[in-house]
N, C-alpha and C positions, 0 to 999 in steps of 0.2 A: 600621572594619576595613579594612586596606589590601589591595590585590589580592594581594600576595605572601603576606601572613598568611592571607588567605582560601584561596588555593591550597594552602598548606601544611596548613591545617586540613582541607580536604576530601580531601586525599590519603589520609586514613585511612579512607575509605569513603563520603564524602558525594558520590556520583557525579554527581548532577544539578548540585550547586553547583560541582563541579570544571569541568563543561562550561560554566558561565556565569561563571566567575571573571573572565574578561576582558570579559564582556558579550556581548549579541547584539542584533540588530535585529529589530523587529516592526512591524507596520502598525497605525497608529491607525485609528479609525473612519472618518476622512475619506480614508484611503489614503496618508497621509504616513508617513514612516519615523521611528520612535522608537528610540533606543538605550537599552537598559536594562543596568545593570551594578551591581556592589556599590559601596557608598560607600567613598571613600578618605579618608585623613587630610587630603589637600589640598583636599577638597571643602568645608571649613568655611566659607570665605569665600563660595563660590557659594551655599551653603545659607542663610547669613545674609542674603545679598542677596535670595534668594527670600522669606525671612521678612519683609523690609522692603518687598518689591515688591507683595505681595498686599494685598488690601483689609483694613480693620479687621474687616469681617464674616467674611471667611475665617479670620482669626486667631481670632476669637471662636468660630466653629463648630469649629475644630480644638482649641483649648486651653481652651474654656469661659470665656475671659476675654480682655480687651483687653490682652494682655501680650506684647509682642514680645521682652521680656527672657526670658520663659519659653521662647519659641520658640528664641532663640539658645542658651539653656542646653541645650535638647534637642539642638540641632545639635552642640554641643560634645560631648555625651554620645555621640552616634552615631559621631562621627569619631574618638573617642579611647578607646572602650570596648575591653575585652579581647576579641579575636576568638574565643576559645574559649568564654567564659562570658557574654559580653555580648549585646547585641541583634544581630539580622541586619537590615541596611538595604540598600535598593536605591534608586538614583536613575534618573530618566528624563531623557534629553537629546534636545533638538530643535535642529538646526542648531548643534550643539556646545555649547549652553547648557543648564544644569540647569533643568528645568521641573517636577520633581516628586520626592517622596521617600516611600518606604514602609518601614516597619520593624515588627519584632515583638520583644517582650521576653519571654524565657522566664519562665513562672509556676511550673511544676512539670514533672514528667517529660515529659508529652505535651501540655501546654497552653501557650499564649502569648497575649500581648495585642498587637494590631496597631494601627497608626495611619498616616494618610496626609495629605499636603499637596501640592496640585497648583496650579500657577500659574493665576491668574484668566484669563490671556491664552489658555490652551489648554483651558479648560473646554469640555465637549461633544465632545471629540475621542476619548474612550475611553481616555485615558492612565491614569486612576485604575483602570479595569478591568484594563488590561494589568499594572499594578503589582500588583494584587490576585492575578491569576493566577500571576504569577511568584513572589510571596512565598509563596503557598500551596504551590506546587510545591517550593520549597526547604524549607519547613516540613515537608512530608510526607516528603521524603527524609531529614530529620534526626530523624524520629520524632515530630514534633508532629502530633497528631491533631485538635486543635481550636484555632482562632484566635478570640479574643474581641475585641470592640470596644465602647466606650461612645460613643454618638453622640447629639447633641441631637435631639429629635424634630422640630425645625424645619429640620434639615439634610437637606432633601429630596434634593438631588443625590447626597449620599454614601449615603443610604439606598437610592436606586435602584441605585447601583453594587452594593451588597451584595445587594439583592433580585433583581437581574437576572443576577447572576453565574452562577447555576446550581448553586453549592455549597449543600449542605443547611444551613439555618440555623434557629435558634430565637431568638425575640426577645420581650422583655417590656418593657412600658412602666411607668415610675415616676418621679415628680418631674421630668417633662420629658425624661427620658433613655430612649433605646432601647438595650437591652443585647443585643448580637448574639453568637451562638456559631456558628461555621461549621466544618463538617467538611471537612478538607482532602482527603479521599479523592475520587477521580474516580468519581462516580456517572454513570449513563447520561445523566441530565438535564444534568449538568455538561458532559460532552463534547459533547452536542448543542448546548448554548448556545454553547460555545466555537467549535464548527465554524461555526455560523451567523454569529457575529461575524466570524470569519476570512473567510468567504465574502463578506460585505458589504464588508469592508475591501479584499479582493482586487479585487472588482468596481470599486470606485472607483479603486484604485491602477492597474489595468491599462486603464482606459477611455482615457486619452490614447494608449496604445500601439495598442489594437485597435479603437477607435472614435474616431479623431481628427477634429477639426474643421479642423485645419490641419496640413500636412506640409512640412518643409523637407528637401531632399536635399542633404547637405553633401558636396562632392566630385563634383558633377555636371559631367562634362566636356562639351566642345562636340562631340567627335567620337563617332560611333557605335562601339560595341564596348567602350567602357569601362563598368565596372560601374555607376558613378554615373549615367552618361548613360542606360543601359538601364533602370535603376530609374525614373528620371524619365519616360522614354517609356512605360513600363508604366503608371505612374500617370495619364499623359495619355490613353493609348489606352483604359485601363479606365474613364475618365470619373469619376475621383474627385470626389465631390460637395463637398468642402471647399476651403479655400484652399491653393494649392500654390506653393512657393517653391524656388528653386535657390540654393545657396551656392557661389560660385566667384569668387575675388578677381580673376580675369583675364577675366571676361566680364560683359556687361550682360544678355545673354539666352542661354538655352539653348533653342533652338527658339522656341516661343511663350511660354516661361515666363521671367519676370523673374528675374534673378540679382542677388545681393547679396554684398558682400565677406566678410561674416562673419555668424554667427547673431545677433550683437548688433545688426546693421544691419537685420535683417528686421523690417518693421513689424507691429505687433500680436502677440498671443500665439501661440506655436507649441506644439501638443500633442505632435507626433511629429517627431523628427529621425532621418533615415536617413543613417548615416555610412559613407561610402565613400572614405576618405582613407588614405594609407599608415600602417602600424601605428605608426610613430614619432610621427605627428601626432595619433593618436587621444586620448591623455590630455588634451592641451590642448583638443581639440574637446569632449570630455565635460565638462571644467571650464567651458568657455564656455557650453555648453548648460545646465548647472546654474545659472550666474549669470544666464542669460537667462530662467529660469523654465520651460524646456522640461519637459514632463511625462514623456516616455519616449523612449528611443533604441533603434534597431536598428543594431547594429554589424556590417556585412557584412565588414569587413576581417579577414583571417587574420593569423597570426603571433603567437599568444599561447600559451595553455597547451598547444596541440598541439605546440609546439616544445621543451617540457621545462621545467626548473626556472626559468630566467630568464623565460620567457614566462608561467609561472604567477604569478611575482611581479608582473610588470607587470599582468597581468589582475586580480590581487587589489587592486592599487593603484587600478585603474579602478573597481572596485566601491566602494572606500572613498570615492572622489571622488563617485560617483553617489549613494551613500546619504546623504552630507552634505547633498545638495540634494533628497532624496526623488525622485530620478530613476531610474525603473525601466529596466533594460537587458535586451535580447534579443541573444544572441550572446555574444561575437564569433564570427567565422568561420561565418557563417550565410547562408542564401539570401534571407531576408526574411519578410514576413508578408502575409496576404491576409484581407480581410473582404468577402464578396460581398453583404452586406445591401444592398438597393436604396437605402437612405438614406445609404449610406457608399461602397460600390464602391471599396474600397482594394486595389490590387495593388502593394504595395511590395516586389517581388521583381525579380530579373534572370533569372527563368525564362522559357523560350520556350513556356510553357503557360498558357492562360487558363482557369482553373477555371470550371466551370458553377456557378451558384448552387444551393445545396441544403442538406442538414441534417447532413452529416458534418463534425465539427470534427476537425482533424488536426494533430498535432505530431510532428516528427521531429528527432532529433539530427543526422542526416546530411542535408545538402542534396541529394545525389544520390538518396538514398532518397525524399526529399520530392518531387523532380521525377518519379520513377518512379511514385509513388502518384498524384500529381495527373494525370499522363498517362493511367494505366490507368483511374482513376476517370472521367475525361472520356470515354474511349473506351467505357466501360461505361454511360455515361449517369448516373453518380452525381454529384450536386452537392455542393459544399463550402460550409459556412457560414463557417468560418474556418480558416486554415492558419498555423502558426507553425513556422519553422525554428529550432530551439533552439540549434544550434551548440555552443559550449563551455559553455553554461548557467552563465554567470558569475552570473546573478541569477535571471531567470524560468526556472522549471523545470516539469516535468510536474505536480508538486503544485500549483503556482500556477494552471496552466491547468485542472486538474480543478476547483478551486474556482470559477474564472471561468466554466467551461462548465456547471457544476452546474444553474443556473437560467437559462441563456442561452436566450432564446425561439426563436432560429433553429436551435438545435442539437438533434438527436434522438439522435445516436450520437457517441461520442468514440473516436477512433483514435489510438494512440500507437506510434511506433517509438522504442524506448529502447535505449541501449547501456550505461547505468549508472544507478544510483539514488543520489541524494544523501541521502535520508531514506526508506528503504523501508518502515519500519513506519508512518510517517505516510502514505505513499502508500497502504498497505493500508487504513488507517482511512478515508481520504478516498474511496478507490474503493468501499469498502463502503457509504458514505453516498450517493455519487453514483449507484452502481449500482441503488439502489432506485427510481430514476426514469429513468436513462439507461444503456444498456449501454456498457461500457468494453472496447474491443478493443486488444490489445497484441501487437506483434511485438517480442520481446526479442532483440537481437543478442548475440553472444558466448555462444551456448548450448553449444557444444562445449567439452569440458574436455581439457586437456593431460594428464590422468591423474587417477587417483582420489586422494582425500585420504589422506595418510599418517596413520595413527592406530592405536593399540593396542586399539581397541574396534570391534565390528561397526558401531555407529552412526556413528562418525566415518569409518570406512573406506568406508561406503556413501554418505556425504554428498558428492555431487558439487558443483561450483560452481553448478549450476543447481537443486539440490534446494530451496534456500530460496526461489527465485523461484517454483517450482511451488507450494510450500506457501502462499506469500503470495497468489498468484492464486486458488488454490482457496478460500481462506477469505474473500477479499474479492469474489468473484463476477466477477473479471476473466476475460474470454474470451481465452485465449492462442492466437494465430494462428501457424501454422508459417511462413507466407509472406506477403508483401505482397499477393499476388493473393487469398489467402484472406481477408485483412482486408477488402479491397474487396468481395469476394463476400458476406461476412457482413453488412457494413454495408448492402449493397443490400437484403437481406431485412429488416433491422431498421429502416431509415430510413422513417419515416412510415407504417408498416404495422402492423396489429394483431399481437400476439404469439400464438404457439400456446398453447393451454390445456392441452396434454398432449403425448404423444409418438406419437399416431396419425397416420399419413400415408396419404392417399388418392392414388393415381396413376391418371391417366386421359389417354388420347390416342389418336392414330392410328398409333402406332409401337410394336408389341408388344415388339420387342427392346429399345427404349429403356426401356420399362416394367420389363422383367426386370432390366436393369442398375441401374435406380433402386432396385428392391426389394432387390437384392443389396447395394448400397451402404448402404441403410437398415439391413440386418441387421448389418453390421459396426459400425454406430454405435449399436446398441441402440435403433433407431427401429422402432416397431411398424407393420407393414403389415397391418392386420386384415382378415378377410373381412367383407363387408357383411352386414347382417341380411337375412333372406329378404324382408322388405318392401322394403328399399332395392334389393336385387338385382332384384326384380320391377319396381319403378319404373324402374330403369335399362333393363331389357329393353324395357319398354313405350315408353319415351321415345326409345330409340336403336336398338332392334332388336338390341342386342348379345346374343350367345348366352352363357349362363353368366356373367353380369356379376359376375365376381369382382374382386379387388383385387390387382394393377393391372387397370384396365378397358381392354381393347383394342377400340377402335371400328372398327378396320380402316382400311386405307389410303384407302378411298373415302369415309370419313366427311366429311360436309359441315360447314362452320362452324356451321350451325344445330344439327346433331346434337351437336357438341362442346359448344355452349352449353347445350343441354338436359342433357347428362350432368353438366356442372359444377354446374348449378343443383340437380339432384337430390342430388348429394353434399353441397353446402353446406347444403341444407335438412334433410338427414338427421341432423345433429348426431352423426355417427359418425366424424368426422375432426377433427383439430386443425390440419391443414395440408393443402393440396392442391398436387400437382405435376402440371402439364399437360405432356405430352410430345408435341410436334408435329413431324412430319417433313414438310418442304416438298417438294412434287412439282409437275410441270408441270400436273397436273390441278387443283391447288389454288391458292388466292390467299392469300398471307401477310397482306396488308392486311385482307382480309375475316375471316380467322381471328383476327387480333389484335382486331378490332372485336367479334367474337363473344365472345372471352374477356373483354374489357373489360366488356361488358354483363352477363355472368354474374357477374363478380367485383365489380361496382360497390358492392354493399352488404355484402360479406363481412365477417364479424367474426373470421375466421381468415386467416392469410397464404395467398396464392395465388402460386406462382411458376411459371415457364414455361421449358421448353427448346425451342429451335427448331433443328432439325437440317437441314442441306442448304440453308441460305439465308445464305451468308456476309455478305451486304449488308443483312440484316434489321436493324431497329432493336433496340438492346439493352434496350429497355423498352417497355411498353405503357401508354399514357397513359389514365387514367380521367377520368370527367367532372368529378370534384372536384379535378383537378389532380395527384393522387397517381399513382404509377407502380408497375406490376408488373415486377419484374426478369425479364429473359430471359437464360438461360444457354446456352452452346453445347453443354454435355454434361450428361447427367442426374446423373452422380456429383458434379459441381461443385454443382449445385442442391441435392442431398440433403445434402451436407456443410454448405452454408450454412444450410439449414433446421435441421440438427442443432445448430448453434451457437445459433440462435434458440430452439430447444426447451430447450437446456441453460440459457440465460440466464433464460428464463421460469420454469423450475422453481426456479432459485436465488432469483429475485426473489419468488416466491410463498411460499417457506418462511419460517418464523419465524427471527428473527436469532439466537436462542439466548441463553443466559445463562452467565456464568462462575460455577460453583458455589462456595458458601462451603465452605472446607475446615476441618474440626474435627479435634481429636485430634492436633495437631501440636505440636512443641516447638522453636520457633525459637531460643530461647536455647541449648538443647542442641546444635542443629545448628551454630550460630555458634561455640560453644565447641570443637567438634571441629575445625572449619576453622581457627580461630585457633591451636589447639595444633599442628596439622600444619604450618601455614605458619611458625610460630615456629621450627620445626626445619628446614624446607626452604623457605627464603624464595622460591626460584624456582618452587616447586610440584612436583608429581609425582603418582604413583599412590598412593592411599590403601590401606593394608593391609586385608585381608579383614575383620578384626575391627571396625575403625573404619568401614569402608564399610557393614557390617551395622548398626552403631549409628546411622549417619546415615540409613539407610533407616527404621529404627524411629522416629527423630525425625520423619520425614515420615508416619508411620502406615502404611508399606508392610510387609506381612508378609513375613518372611524365614525360609526353612527353616533351623533351627539348624545351626551349623557351628563346628568348632574347628580351630585351626591346630596343626601339629606339624612337627618336623624330625628326629626319630629314632624308632627302633622303639618304645622304651618310651613316648614321648609319644603315638605313634600308637595303641598298644594302649589306653592310658589314655583317650584321646579316644573310642575305639570303645566302651568301657564306658559312658562318660557319655552319648554320643549314642544308643546302643542299636542293635541289629541288626534288620533288614537296613539297610545304610548304603551310602554312596557315598564313594569316595576320588578326589580330584582333585589334580592338581599345582598348586602355588602358585608355580611358577617365574616370575619377572618376565619380561614381554615375550611370554608365550605367549598368543595370542589363540584359536587353534583347538586346544584341549586334546586332542581326539580324534585329531587328525592326528599327534600325537607320542606316542600311547599314554598320555595324561595323564588318562584317566577310566576308572574301574572302578565299575560299579553292581551292586547286589544282593549285596553281600558279606554272608555270613550268620554268620560266626563269627571268633574271634580268629586262628585258624590261617590262614584264607583272607585275612584282613586283612594279616597279617604278610607273607605271600607276595606279595600285590598291592603292598604298599608297597615291598618290596625290588626287585621287578621294575620298578616305575615310577621309582624313584630312579635306577636304572641307565639306563633307556630315555630319560628326560628329561635326566639329568645334573644333577639338583638334588634335594636331600633335602626341600625344603619342600613340604608337602602340606596339604590341607584334608580333614578328616573330617566328613562331613555326613549328617544323617538323610535317609532316602528321602522324596522329595516325594510327595504324593498323586497318583494317576494323573490325567492330564488332557492338554490340548492345549498343546504347547510354543510359546510366543510369544517375541518379543524386544521390549523397550521401552527407550527411552533418549532422550538429548538430546545435541546438540552445539551449542556456542555460536559462531555465526557472527560475525565481527568487524563486519559491516555490518548484518546482519539480526537479530542477537540470538539468543536460544535457539530452536532448531528441534527439535521432538519427532518421534520415529519409533516406529512399531510395525509388526510384521510376523510372518511365520512364523519360529519360533525353533529353537533346538537346531542339529542338523547341517544342517537345511534352510535356515538363514538366508541363506547366500550362494548355495546351489544354486538356490533358487527365486527369490531376489530379490523376494519378495512383501512389499513395504513401502509404508507411507503416511507422509507427512510433514505436519506443521502447525506454525505458529508461535504466538506469544503475542499476545493473550490466547486461551486455549483454551476455547471454549464447550462446553456439553453436546452441541450438534449436531456440532461439529467432532470431538469424541472419538468419537461414534457413527459418523460417516462414516468415520473412520480404521479402525475395527474392522470395520464391516459391509461395507466395500468390499474387504477382503482376499480373496484367492483361497481362503484357508484358513477363511474365515468360516463355511461350512457345517459344519465340524467343531465349531465352538463351539455350534451349535444341537443337536448330537447327531446322529451319523451311524451308520446301520445298527444302531440299538438302543443306542448309547452314551448315557449320561446327558449332558444338556446342561451346558455350562460355566456358571459364574456370571458372565455378561457384565457386570452392573453392577459386580462387583468389579474386572474388568479395566478398565472405564472409570474407576473411582475411582483405580486405580493411575496412569493417564495424568494425571488431574487433580492427583494428589499430586506427580508428576514436574514438572508445570507450576508447582506451588507452590514446589518446591525450586528451580527455575530462577530464580524471582523472589526468593526468600528468601536464596538462597546464590549470589550472582553469581560466586563463585570456582569453581563447577563448570564446567569446560571440556568434559568428556565424562562421560556417564553411560551405562552399558550394563547392562541386566538381561537376561541370556540364559543359560538360559531363564527366562521367566516362565510358571509353570504355571497355566493356566486350568482349574481343577478344578470339579466340581459344588459344592464347599464353599467356594470362594473363589479368590483369585489370589495366588500365592506366588512370591517372588523366590528363585531357586536360586543363581545366580552373579551377583555384582555387581562391576562395575569402575567406579571413580570417579577421574577425573583433575582435580586442583585446581590452579589458578594464581592468582596475585594478581589481584584484581578490577581491571578498568580502568574508567575513567569512561565512563558511558553517558549520552547526553542524555535528557531527558524527551521521549519520542516524541509525546506529546500536546500539548506546549507550542506556543503560537503564536509562531513566530519564522521569520524569513527565513533562507535558507541562508547 
């Protein structure tokens, strides 16, 4: 199948395949880059050469006979078959040469037979597994549910590929054959295995960049002030533990470092090249680094995609050069990278800040933001494990770093400053995995919107550019920080300290006013400041002399360090708090050092977080060192400390909860839904709003109950519809483009007879200026909600629910989530609404059928996946009644489906 034929074929709805028609890059198990693409007609010679290059045993294991003629015949079949009815085949390329091929032959509607051949020279690098993953992804997109393969029982390597893939498989032995049947669906086990393989590959791929044994600074000038010179000096001053070289054709030495004319002249292998040459020279330098076997490069130079179209083209060409040599790139237009591990001590930046060693890993798209965070973290006593200035993100992105930092031993907390997402749904999946062991803190730039989304549905109109980001973070456990300062504060509480086990906060100190402010701040963040039990209160009184030892505990300004120590010990021993905030006001009568020591002794063995505020001592240390080397963060204000603790509590709660499952949806008619969409788009190729009748039919295909309705456009038809629907009924305008029907007099409810219906219709037609109406049965009484989705071009479908009816825009009571939607996601959406108490039954009202509401959300999620042509869906109101959930008014906007990548697939951007 040729690339053009493949692209033409997939334009009809094969979305994943369209995305890979020109191929993509992925990481092999050893961290090298593999290019995977569809087979082309001109691949026959390369595949024949592969057939004759591999060993006799490889041919035998693949074709069950020593027949290279059979292998060549199969190659001819793959490269000349009908692209619509024949096999699907992928090739793997390394360094521009074909090293593997995978294919499947359709057997019946949803089954196919697969086969693989991988060059002996690249065995053990995971290329067969990569081909299997990509082949299964395309098969799944094209409706193939099962892939089969016959393998010789003695073919251990291929059997391991299948068995370790994570795809569900069934196998039987007979006559020396193993018959495999693999489910192409993404099960949880499949995704976990894929993520683990990707993590291991990323670790090996990024090791030359972030843990180099040798560094060459290319463009290191002799004079101070130049970027290359300053990077070299930072590496020297930071005492980099590996070999250090300078590349400058006009110098023999830069300071004490030997200089060489080019990277090719540098003796021995170079892991990392730091490139600081003019932009016009960068491509040649990258090519030279690739030829010299350099493992990774940091491009500090600016003048690429930030300049526009031409710069983006040059930057894209840089990436192609690098990928050809498996050379990973950071930047361009970046500040550099840092690794403070004592065995590495890498400061390859031109920043004027030397980060402290610690456990916060940080990545920032903006160099200036990176400098600000590093400076603030150092002032606050927060150490950095690694820092990466991403710059233009030509290659290494936040997703790559999440994988790298996932199991990195020196890192406890991950902080990101992002201005854009390359693959947001993959980011969400990775963050959800990483977050189970390490908190991920993100400051997302570009939060403000220049205006609301234009749309003819409540859901689309309410979807701001930031809506999808919030939904993504909420589902993946990411802690969104409003400011860089907040990120540093939260990281200080989370780094190397135990997590809170709940939301109970104990406040103790010698500053009563500070305790009150802390309690007030806790109240605004839903942090509980409970009263102590009588036993604990008595122990506090006995130990400290405090009168009425409530919470906050005010020990008085004259409290000694010993008194404070005793009070903290009593609280920690009580098991009545999940975190402790010590509020200390420094006075001339006290000693900050002695007080710090007392707090350290009390908190030495604490299994819950202890944080401190120190007021009135501007020169006091920003942390208290414990005997085991860990630190208690000290904040200047109680509100700041409580906010940071609130993030730790929120993260701990998310991490402790189950991950949830995506429910199986039954009673749906995917063929009927697809038929409705095809019929509509055949008439309106550019898309548009589905009429009420077909919108209702589409809802019924999804198993969503709709209150019966009929359309009409004259008096006679309206009266006939009224007889069919039955009284009492509702009359609504069907005029196109009207979102808020009540605002234009377009809704009348409780119509009891034909006379009233005729009068209402005539008045509405005049008021709205359109004769088209909907005659609908009265819905069961209940709570009015809104539910829907909008398809974001980058984030995919985003679901919304909230208060409905006339309150939709007035209250703006909404919650958003993306896909996949788990049972816990749906429950949180509904139960966190301000109107949620109404669903439980308010002032004697019967409770609504909450499970029915949740089921509607899951069926909307199913529609989003099954019908990618849905651009907007709005159900308003959705009546949550005691007897179920019923859609009253449905608006559906359809557009031709665009190609979407497989968000789970392992591939480099």
